[in-house]
N, C-alpha and C positions, 0 to 999 in steps of 0.2 A: 466783531460786529454784532449788534443787537438784532435778534431775530424777532420781527413783529408781524410778519406776513402769515396769518393763520396759525401761528404757533408762537409760544413764548419760551425763551431759553434763558438760562442764567447769563448775566452780563459777562461777556468775554473781553469786552473793551469798555471799561468804566468811563472813558472819555468820549464815548460815542455821542453823547447828548450835549456836548459843549458848543458854545456859540461859534458860528462861522460868519465871516463877513462883517460889514459895518453895521452900526446900530444907531438909530436916531434918538432913542431914549432908553433909560435904564428902568427896569422894573424891580421893585423891592419886595421882599417877604417881610422884613422888619426894618423900621426906620426911626431913629431918634437923633435928630439934628443937634440938640443941646449936648448930648453925651457923645456925639460923633460915632454912633453905632448904626451901621447900615449893612444889611445883608441882602445880596442880590437874590432875586426869586429863583432864577434858574439854578444857582449854586445850592440853594436850600433844597430844591426838589431833588437834584442829583444826590446830595448828601444824605437826605432822609431815606431815599430809595436804597442806596447802597448799604447804609448802616442798618436799615431794617432787615435786609437780606442776610447780613452778616450776624444778626442776632439769633438766627434760628439754628440751634444745635442739630447734629445729625440724627438724634434720637426722636425728634418730633415728627409724627405723622398721624393722620386721621383716616385710617383704613385705606380706601382707594385714593385719598388725597395724600400722596406720598411726600417725602421730605423735599424733593426737587421742586414739586409743584408749590409747596408751602413757601419756599424761598422766592419763587416767581411771584406768587400772589402778594406777599408783603412788599416785594420790590415795587410792584406797580401801584399798590396802595400808597406807598410813600411817594412815588413819582407824581401821582395825580392829586394827592391830598390837598394841595394849595394852588392848583393850577388856576382856580377861579380868581386868585389874587391878581391875575393879569388884567382884570377889568379896570377901566378908567374909574369906575365908581369906587373900587377899593383903593386904587393908587391915590386918588384925590383925598380919600378919607385918611390914608396913612400919612401923606406928605402935607396936605393942606388942611387937615382936620375938617373936611367937608363931608357932612353926613348925608346918607341916602339909604333907603331900605334895600337898594340893589347892591350895596357894598358887601353883603354877606356872600362869602365865597365857598363855604364848605359844601353846600348842597350841589351847586353846579359842578364842583370838583368831583363829588361822588358820582354824579351822572356820567361825567367823562370816563371815570374809571370803569363804571358798569358797562358802558357802550364798548369801550376798548376790550375789556375781558370777554364780553359776549361774542365779539367778532374775531377775537384772536387767540383765546385760550385753547391750547391743545387738549382735546377731550379724550385722547387715547387712554384707555383703561379707566376712564372716569364715567360712572353711571350718570344718566341724564339728570336724575334728581339731585345727585351730588353736585353736578355742574351748576344747576340753577341756584341751589342753596349757597354754594361757595361764592358765586359772584354777588348774590344778594347780601350776604353777610359782609363781604368786602365793601359794598356800597354803604351799608349801615355804619361801618367803621369810619369811612371817610366823611360821611355826612355829619356824624355826631362827634368828631374828634375834638371839638372845642366845648362840648357840653356833656351830656350823659346818654348812655345807650337807652333806646326804647324801641318797641315794635308796635305800639298803639298809636292810632290817629296820625299815621305817617303821611297820608295823601289827602289834599283838598284842592278845590278849584283855584283859590288864591295862590297857593303854592305853585301850581302849574303855570299860572299867568306870570309870576315872578321869574320862573325858570325860562319861559319863552322870551321874556324881555332880555334876559342875559344871553340866550341863544342867538337872538338877533344881533346883539351887541358884539358877540364874538365872531359871528359871520362877517360883520363889517370890519373888524380889526384883526381878522384871522392871520393875514400876512405878517403883521408885526409880531404876533405871538409865535407863529411858526418860525419866523426868522430868529427871534430871540432864543427860542429853545434850541436852535441849531440842529434840527432834525431833517433838513431838506434831503440829505443823502440817504436817510433811513426809510422814509415813507413819502408818498406823494401828498399834495395839498388837499385833495378831495378826501383822502383817507383821514387826514388830520381833522378836517371840518366835521366828519361823521362822529367824532367824539362828543360834539356839542348838540347832537340830534335829540332834542327833547320830545319832539312830536312822536317819534317811534317808541319812546319810553312811556309816554302817556297812554298810548294805544296798547302797550304790552301789559295789560292787567293780569294776565295769567301768571306771569313770572315776577311781577312787581307788587301790585296792590293785593293780590289774592294770597300771597305767601303768609302774611301775618294772620289772615283768617284761617288758613289751613293749619298753621301752628296752633292756634287757639282751639281748633276743633280736633286736634291730635291726628289730622289727616297726614301731617308731617310729624313724625315722632322718632327722634333719634337723639340720644344724650350728647353725641359729639358736637351738635350744632352750638350748644351753649358754650362748651369748652373751647371750640374753635373760635367763636365770635369774641369771647373775652381775651383770648390769646392774641388774635390779630389786632384787636383794638388796643390792647396793652402795648404791643410793640410799637404801633404807630404813635400813640400819644407820648410814650416814653422817649423814643428817639427824636420826635419832633421838638419836645421841650429841651432835651439836652443839646440838640443842634442849634436851636434858637439862642441858647446861652453859650454857644461856642465850646461845648464840652464834648470830648470824644468818649464814647462808652468805654468803661474800664475793661481791659482784657484780663480775664481771671488767670491767676498764676497758680502753678502747682506748688504745694508746700510739703516738704518732707515730713512724714509721720514720725521720724526719729526725733524731731523737736520736742515732742511730748515726753519721750523716754528720757532725753537729756534733762528736761525740766524736773521730772519726777526724781531723778537721781540727785539733782542739786538740792532738793528740799527734803530728801529722805532723812528722817530723824528729827526734823524741825517741828512737825505738827502731827503727832500721832504715836501710838505705841507700836512696838515691833509686831505683835500679833495682828493688829489691824492692818499695818502696812503689808504684811505677808498675804493677808486675805485679798486686799485690793490688788496687789501685784499678780497674784494667781488668777484672779478674775480678768484682769486686763490682758494678760498673756493668752488666756483662753479665748477671749473675744477676738484678739488679733489673729489667733490661730484659725478661727472660723473664717475670717476674711481671706487669709492666705491659702486656705484649702480649697477655695472656689475655683472651678474650671472657668475657662473663658465663656462658655455657654451659660454658666451660672451667673457670671457678671452681667450678661445681657438680659437674662430672664428674671432674676430675683430682684423684685422691686421693694420688698418690705423686710426689714430686719427688726426683730423683736428683742428688746433687752428688758428682761424681768429680773430685778435684783433688789435686795433689801437696801434700806437707807444706810449710808455710811460706807458703801462698797466702792465709791469713787467713780460713779457713772459719768460725771461731768467730763472729766479728762479722758476717760476710757472711750466714751462715745465719740469725742472729738478725734482721738487718734484713729479709731475705726473708720470714721468718715474720711480722714486724710489718706489712710491706706486704701480705702475704696476709691478715692479720687485717683490715686496712682494707677490702680488696676483699670479703671474706666479709661484713663488716658491711653494706656497700652492697648486695650481691646477696641475702643470705639473712637479713639483719636480726637478727643476733645477734653477739656478740663472743666469739670463741674464746679460751680461755687458751692459753698456750704452755708446752709441757712439753719439756724437754731431758733425754734419758737418755744416760748416758755409762758405759762399762764400768768405769772406774777412778776411785776416790775422789780421787786426786791431781789428775786433770784437772778434776774438779768444782770443787775449791778454786781452781784457776786461773781457771776460767770465771766463777765467782761474782764475783770482783773485776772482771773485764771487763764483765759484765752490769750490775753496780751502777753503774759509772762511765758506761757507755753510756746507761743508762735514767734516770740522774740523779734517783734517788729518786722517780720517777713511778710505779713499779710495786711491788706487794707481791710480793717474791721469797721463795719458800719453798724451802729446801734440805733435802732428805730423803735421808739415807743413814745407815748404822750409826754413823758417827762424828760426825754433824752436831750442832753446838751450836745447836739451834733457838731457844733463848731469846734469844740476842743478835740473831739475824737478824730475828725478829719484832719485838722491842723497838725495833730501829732504825727500823722503819716506823711503828709506832703503839704507844700504851700498851696493853699486853696482859698480863694475869696469866699466870704461867708455866704453870699447869695448862691454861689455854685455848690458850696458844701450842702446847703439845704436841698437843692435839687438832687444831688447825688445820694443823700440820705433817703429822701422820699422815693427814689428810684431803686433802692437796694443795689447801688452800683459799686460793688466791692467784691473782695475775695471771700470774706466771711461776714455773714449777717446775723445779728442777734436782735430778735424782735419778740412781740407778744402774740398770744393766741388771738387777741382782739384784732391786731393789725393784720394777721394772716387771714383769719376766717372771714372777717368783715370785708376783706378785699376780694375774697372768692365769691361771695354771695351779694353782689351789688352790680348796678349799672353805672355807678357814679365814676366820674373821670379820675379824680385824684387817687382814690385807693386802687383802682384798676391799673394805674401806671406801672406798678411794680410786679404784677402777676406774671408777666413774661419771664421774669427772672427765676421762676420756679422750674422752667423747662430745662431738663437735663441736670438739675441740681440734686444735691444730697440734703434732705431736710430732716433735721433731728427734732422730734416732738418730745419735749421733756414733760414729765408729770401728766401724761395723757388722761389720767383718771379725773383731772380737773375739768374736762369737757362735760358739760351738762348731759345727762342721760337722754333727755329729749332730743338732743342734736346728734347723738352718736350714730344713728343710722344714716343721717344726711352726710355727716362728715366722713364716716367710714366709707360710704359709697363714693363720695367726691374724691377722696384720696386715691381710690382705686382707678377712677376715670383719669385723674391727673397722671398717675403712673403709666397708664396705657397710652394716652395721647401725647403727653409731654415728656415721657421717658424719665420722670422724676423718681428717685429712690427715697425711701423713708426709713428712719430709725425711730421706732416707737419705744419710749422709755417710761418705766414706772415700777414702783415696788408692788403695786396692786394693779396688774395689767387688766384693763376693763373690757376686753373683748371688743374693741372698737371696730376691727375689721369684720368680726362676726355680725355685729349690728349692721354694718354696711352690706354684707352678703344678703341679709334679709331683704333690704330695700331693693337691691339689684335683682334678686330672684323674683320679687313681686313684679318687677318691670321686664321680666324675661331677658335679663342681660346676663350673659355668661362670660366670665373673665377668662381669657387665655393668656398664657405666659406671664402670670402674675404670682410667681412662687413666693413663699414666705420662709424666712430663715431665722431660727433662734440664734442670737449671738452668744448666749450662754446656754448651750443645749442641756446641761445638767444643773440648771439653776436651783433645783430642789435642794441640793446639798448645801447651798448657801443660806437657805431658810431653815433646814432641819436642825442645824446646830445652834440656832439662835435661842438665847435664853436671857436676853437683855431686859425684857419687860413681860408683864402679864396684865390682862384685863381682869378687873374685879367688878362685875356688873352689880349695881345696887338699884335695881329697877322695880322693886316690889311696890313702890309708891312714889308719888310726886312730892317734892319738898320745896319749901320757900327759902328765901335768902337766909333768914335767921337759923333755920334748921341746917342749911348747908354750912354756915359758919361753925355751928356746934359740931357737925360731923368732921369738918376740916381739922379742928383742934383735937379731935379724938384720934385721927390718923397721922397727923403731921408731927414730926419731932423737930425741936428747935435747931438741931444741927443739920437739918436737911433742906435742900433747895426744892421748890415746888412751883409748878405752873398750873394755873387754873384757866381753862378755856370754856367760855360760855357762848351762847348763840346770838345774843342781842347786846347792843351797846348799852341800852338802859340797864340791863342786868349786870353787865360788867362794871359799870360805874357804881351801882348800888353795892355790889360785893366788895369792890375795892375800898370804898369809903368805910363800910362797916367793918371789914377785916382790918383796915388800918387802925381804926379806933380801938378795936378789940386787942390788937397787938400792943397798943400803948397802955391800955388798961391793965393788961397782964404783964406789963413791963418787960416785953421782949425787945431786944435790940435789933432784931432781924429787919433788913431793908425790904420794903415792898414797892413795886413799880406797877405802872399801868400802861397798857399798849392796846390801841385800836385805831381804826381809820378816823376816829373822832378827834385825834390830835394831829397837828401838822406834821408832814413828813420829816422836817428837820428834827423835831422832838422825838419822832419814832426812832430815827437813827441813833439819837443820843441815848435813848432808853435801851435799845438793843446793845449798844456798845458798853454801856455801864453794867448791864446785867451780865453780858458775856465776860467782862473783866472780873466780876465777882465769882462767876461760875468757874472760870479758869483758875482763880485763886482759891478754890474750894471754900468760899465763904457762903453761908446760907443766905438765900434770897428768895423772895416770892414774887411771881409775876402774874398779874391778872390780865387776861387778854381775850379778845374775840378770835375768830378763825384766822385773823391776820398772822398768827404764829404758826399755822399748820404746815406750810410748805416753804422751804427755802431759807428759813431762819435757822442759822447754825448755832443753836443753843442746846445745852445738855444738862437737864435737871435730874434730880434724884427721884422725883415722883410727880404724878400728874392727876388732875381732877378734870373730868370732861363732861359737860352737859350732853345729854343724849343726842346723837347725830347718826346719819348713815354710816355703815361700817367703814367705808373708805376714809371718811373724815376721822373716825376713831383711830384708825391705823396711822394716819398722818400725825395726829397728836402724839401717839406712842413714839413716833420717830424723834421727838424732842426729849425723850427720857432715856438716860443711860445710853446715849447715842453711839458711843464708841465701845460699849460693852466692857469697860475697864473698872466699873464701880462694883461689880458683883453680878448676881443673877436675880432674874424675876422681880425687877423693880416695879412697883404698882402703878397702874393707871385706873383710878376709880371712875366708874361711869354712873352718873346720877341723872335724874329727871328734875330739872328746875321748872316746876309748874308746867305750863304748856308752851314754853318758849320755842321748842323744836317744831311745833305745829306751824309757826309763822315763817319758818325758814325752809323746811324740807318737805318734799313730796310725801304723801301718805304711804304710797307703795314702798318707797325707800325706807321709811321708818319701820313699816311693818315687817319687811324682809329682815332688817337688822334685829328687831325684837324676836322674831321667830328663831334666828340663828343663835342669839344669846340666851334665850329662855332656858331656865333651869340650870344654868352653869354658874357655879360659884367663882371659879377662876378659869381663865383661858390663857395658857402659856403662849409665848410668841411663836413657837414652832408650829402652832395650829392656825396662825393668822392666815397663812397662804391658802389653806384648804377652805377656811371660812370665806375668804374673799372670792374664791373660785365659785363656791356655792351661791354667794351673793349675786355675782354677775350672771350666773346661769338662771337665777330667778328673774333677773332683769330681762334677759333674752326672752323668757316666756311671756313677758308683758307685751310683746309684739312692738311694732313700729309706732312711734309717737305721732300724734296728729301734726305737731309742728314740723317734724322731718318730712312726713308724707306731703304736706301742703307745699312746702318750699320746693321739694323735688318735682312734684306733679305739675304745679302751676308755674313756678319760677323757672326751673331748669328745662323741663320738657316742653313748655310752651313759650319759653323766652319772654316771660312776663316779669319785667324788672320791678314793677310795683309790688308784686308778690314777694320778691326777694327782700324788700324793705322790712318784711316781717321778721327777718332773721335778727335776733338780738341775743348775743352771747351773755350779756348782763341784763337781767330782768329789771324792768321799770327804770331804765337809765334815763328815760325822757323826763322823769320827775325830779331828777337830781341836778343841782346847780353847784358850780364852783364858788366857794366863798374865800376871799382873800383876807387873811388875818394879818393886819398891820402890827406885827408883834414887836418890832424893834426898829432902830434907825435905818438899818440896811434894807429892811422891808419897805420903809418909806422911800428910800432912794430908788429902789426898783419900781415902785408905783409911780414915782415922778418921771422916771425915764420912759416907762410904758405910756404914760399920758402924753409926754412930749412927742413920742413917735406917732401916736394916734392923731395928734393935732397937726402933724407936719403937713405943709402945703408946698412951699417953694424952697425955703431955706431952713436947714436944721442947725441949731446953735447949741443944743443941750450937751453938756459934758458927760459922756458915758463912762469915763475912766473910773469913777468911784464904784460903779456896779459891774463893769465888764473888764476893767484893767487897761493897761497901756496900749494894748493892740488896737484899741478903739479911739485913741486920742486924735486921730486924723479924720474921724467920721464927722464931717461938718459940711455945710453947704447943701448942694442939691443931691438928693438920694434917688437912685433908681428904684423902680417898682419892686424888683426882686430883692435888692439890697435892703430896702426898708422892711419888707416882709420877713427876711431872714433875721434881721436884728430884733424885730418884735418877737419872733419865735425864740431867739436866744434869751431875751429878757423873760419871756414866759416860762422857759425851763427853770430859771432861777426863782421866779415868783411861785412856781409850783411847790417849792419848799415850804411855802406859807399858805397853801391852799388845802382846804378840807371840802368834802362834798356833803351837801345837806339837801334834804327834801324841803326846800324853802317854801313851796306852795302849801305844804301841810301845816306850816306854822301859823299860829294866831298871835301868840306872844313871842317876843324876842326875835322877830324876823330881821335878818341882816339888811343893811342898807344897800341899795343899788350902787355899784361902783361909779356910775355916772355922777352921783352926788358929790364925789370927791373932787373932780376937776372938770366936769362937764365934757367927758368924752364918751362916745358910744361904746359900750362893752357889755358882754353877757355875764360878766362877773358880778357877784355880790361882795360886800365889803364890811369888815369890822374895823372901825377907826382905832388908831393907837390910843387916843384919849378916852375911848369907851370900851377898851378891851375887857375890863373886869366885868362889865355888864353882860357880855356875850360869851366869854371864853375863860375857862379855868385852866391854869398853868399845868395841872396834873392830868385832868380828865378831858380837856378839850371843850368843844362847843357846849353851851349850857342850854338844855331844852328840858324843862321839867315835865312836859307832856310825853316826851319820847317819840313824838310823831315825825320829827324832822330827821331823826337818825336813819342812816341807810339800812342797818340791820339792828 
């Protein structure tokens, strides 16, 4: 029986709120007569309530708001979130398409939830302020579950008038709703009507209208309110959308960590020298030993695992196996199975990791890949038979056993009030999150992100594995911000997965830095210096800071090679060429390197992380130390070529000034000053000094503003200032219609955007035989999912350009192609040569349109 009289308990009888007796009419939550899709409202409310409660793992609590209370709160949020749909205004809108301003259901539903919780929530062991905030945040979650979270301008006179109209309406039809809900045996009718009491809410200014003001004035100041609000909101909108699509949330499976061992044994000797394999195996066994040595109390208390190891040591699969082993231990100790989430800064690394994960997990896990370019349909379909519209929902919800995503997806979902990105945040709760290449987080955001991860570990029970060859003291940055706010973290121990990782660095002699920073040089001087250092039999990578410089060096170096009659192949790589071409370049260069053929690659920072290429020597335009070390990771990568292969560091005019912060550049200059050569074994000490200097620079204004204004005050407008990628608002996607397949994709895209009632376009040429029956009437989600699938394939032909900065050679708006509304720009197939060079990409003589 459900307890509702002055206390709330977990449902012991999930069928308690089922209909009893006869019913004169049916009430729907969703209704599509053409597609014969009808969902009864009472069933939707029941389902969302129960599923929401089941989503809360046992590790979630917010101090005096314990786990049991969290389950109760999200249950009732789910139960009340759509109760306003019982109004005739909404039912007429849904079934008869009859519009009315009173059809809006979310706010009256939120008021019912608030009234119910205010009068029934068991306040035992709950402080009064906690009680008030908890039910207020629950109200916000229900009220905005179709839009975005906000705390500004919540209440006005017209709003109260509209609510009172609905209050009167529900008083008049209360018996019908009461009967349809089937709760006559649980509560009396008068108690039910009190849920719709708007007058008492309007008079309750102290606990309703004043709370946003008190938050803004820091009279209410507690970090947990932000993390509680986005967590509750995330559960509600996630479960609501899945249930509306008739999708049951995926139950996370435990996967044996032995899978990784078996996979590594199967490939031993295929890809690597014996010495390297032995080093990787030794490191992997040491990491697993760290997990195996943990006591049960350690499993409960340690939330951060630090993995500092050099490139080439096999961190990808070792960290996955450690996560699987940790998953086993958590299941034993805490009796739930955490999902594994791997977040990576660069999309190209994700695509490499996906292949490794799929092979190692041997189809035993449902792997969800979520990033801007991900083809979600093929990934889900390979695991189980799933309709494309449902596959999209599952992907955006991170509804799987193992998730691979980007830093942008993760962090932009943590610092926002927007509905769509917040949908997946509840999946962090209780999960094991692997953050790869953490040094890629901009220093300005390290205090904010470091502090946020610690709050998530505390309230959500999330574990983190932080991986890097150049560990950037992310948590120490976070400690500074927490300390400034008088926040003391308890039970947040940190553990090194490789306790003696120094030994893996000390023996390294693969590369050496050769700083040549006594003066700035131009392109011609660089070309001259290159030929002084380079030998025709050697492979070389040149990494510069701007696209303009990279194109200039590539062209002049190519000409010089021809004039000197060298047969050496030279390639170009940057974000200025379409992704399809980038993959081809990397594959061709890798093939030549694997065959010990000399090759030269001119690149921007695109090459720095995740691209598994192994050159004989490197030339790097001056950059902060962590970037220099990333470039060195592309030289003599496996250590089998010999010792101390050179990485020459130069200054190409003032290019680094346009890209990197002055303090970062100065710290690096100070550390490299006066040194003719720096062997690899000293890199680690250098990077440690570099980040210690960064810590002394104190908390950045960006981190402090978003924390103080956004998180502490629940100001979601302030959170919009968070931008992991600078100046992204200036950048537009440009579709390069490079070939006939690109034209087919664009035609299909236009046909889907133009669709109204009947879809007749043949999708087989672009998507394959699985789409031969996609004809006729398309559902909203089905159409959206197919557009998304087409876009993932179009992304192979998309480059990003600062279009507004261009005066000449400005691409055409995509709308000119077929008169469809789209944010894309377009380079037509028959005008390709005017805008796009096959080797170096977009043509911009001014250089102002390039991203870097």
